[in-house]
C-alpha positions, 0 to 999 in steps of 0.5 A: 566193264569200268564205270564210276561204281566200278572205279568207286571199288576200286579206290576202296580197295586201293585205299585200304590196302595201301593208305597210311603205309610206307612204300617199300617199292615203286615201278613205273612201266612207261617210259616218261617214269621209268626212272621214278623212285617213290620208295620212303614216301607215305600212301595218304589216300586213294580217291575216285573221280568219275572214272579217274583214281587219284592216289595222293602221296606224300610230298604233294604228288599223285599218282593218275590212273584211268582204267579205260574199257580193260584197265584194272588195279590188283592187290596183294599180299605178300607173296601171294602168285599176281593173276592180274595178267602177263607181265608186259601188261603192268604199267605200275606197282606199288608196294607199301609197307606192313602198317604201323598202326595197329588199331589197322591189324587189331581183328587178325593180330598180324599184317604183311606188306600189300602191292597195288599192281596196275594192269593195262591202264591206258592212262598212267601220269604223275603229277602235282596234288596242287595241279589234279585240275589238270587230269579231272577239271574238265568233269561235271558232277560226280554221281558218286562223288562229293560235288554230285550236284543233280541240278548242274548235271541237267544243265550241263546234260541241256547245253546242246538239246539236239544231241542223241541222249546217249552220247551226251550221258557219255560225256563226262564232262556233263556228269561223270561216272556213266559208261555204256552200261548204264547208258544203255540201262539209263535209257531203258528205263526212261524208255527212250532210245539212246538216239532220241536228242536230249531236248525231245525227253519229255519234261518228267524224264528230263527231271527224273534222269540225274536222280535214276542214274545216281541211284543206280550207281549208288545201289551197285557200288557196293556190290560184285555184281551190277544190277538195275533189274533188282532180279536174281540171275536177270542182271541187266534189262539190255546191255549185252542182251542182243537178240534175246527177249526184253525182260519185259515185253519179250521182243528180241533187244538190238544192238547198235553201235553208236558214237560222235566219230571218235569212239563207236561204242556199242548200245542196246534197246528194245526196239518195243520198249524204247521209243525215239530214233534208232540207226534205221530211223534217223531224224526227221523222217516219218518213222522218227516222227511216229516214235516221237509221237509215243514218247511225249505223249 
């Protein structure tokens, strides 16, 4: 599932394949940009911003994309078979000529054209680089970006203390890069449910939250398989493990949807290790008061 670490890896792969090379083919398979031709322009860089990708191109243009839940970018060498999905799922094709800088080919002595193919991209825009703020200006501090500011991220999260923690973590205006996986895993590590109001977090957990979030994403941005446990063969504590035993206490993991009404998102938690409200113990009930007491003591 694409989250901040996945997007960071994708940006690095695209940058390595395209940056400094001249485009020899561009094919935008969305009606708005169907006639756009960027051939002859050089790709300057590919930069991640939260869950967004910014491919900057000579002439002050940026190809903006978002992976959503199922999108991906694949890079292929010349004559390599494309395996990212059926042709009707392709949204854009960018082919770049072989590198002209001999420093990029010193290891092998040869180089070939590279083609980046965007599959199932729910968001694809072409805009002026000077107007990138239109698409990413609303984002909070990027957990893997140069603008990371833990104090600002924490202040953003606490702006609405009554909001469920899981929803606040997914709101990219608070901090950018967390998705369903890290939301569930962070709440487990903090020993609270994703439905606990942000303002009800114990003080020590509140200050720990942005530091722990950054630590998890940084640890995984270089890994091919995401892990939050540090255990071989047991990569995640709760996400995707409904009805399986908790790695900490053995209690079966539970799953439910969580959302603000615009979109429901799968959420996982351990009913024994994590204190706080759940879908069956709404705030204000006696059960909620008991679990909240466990959280704050």
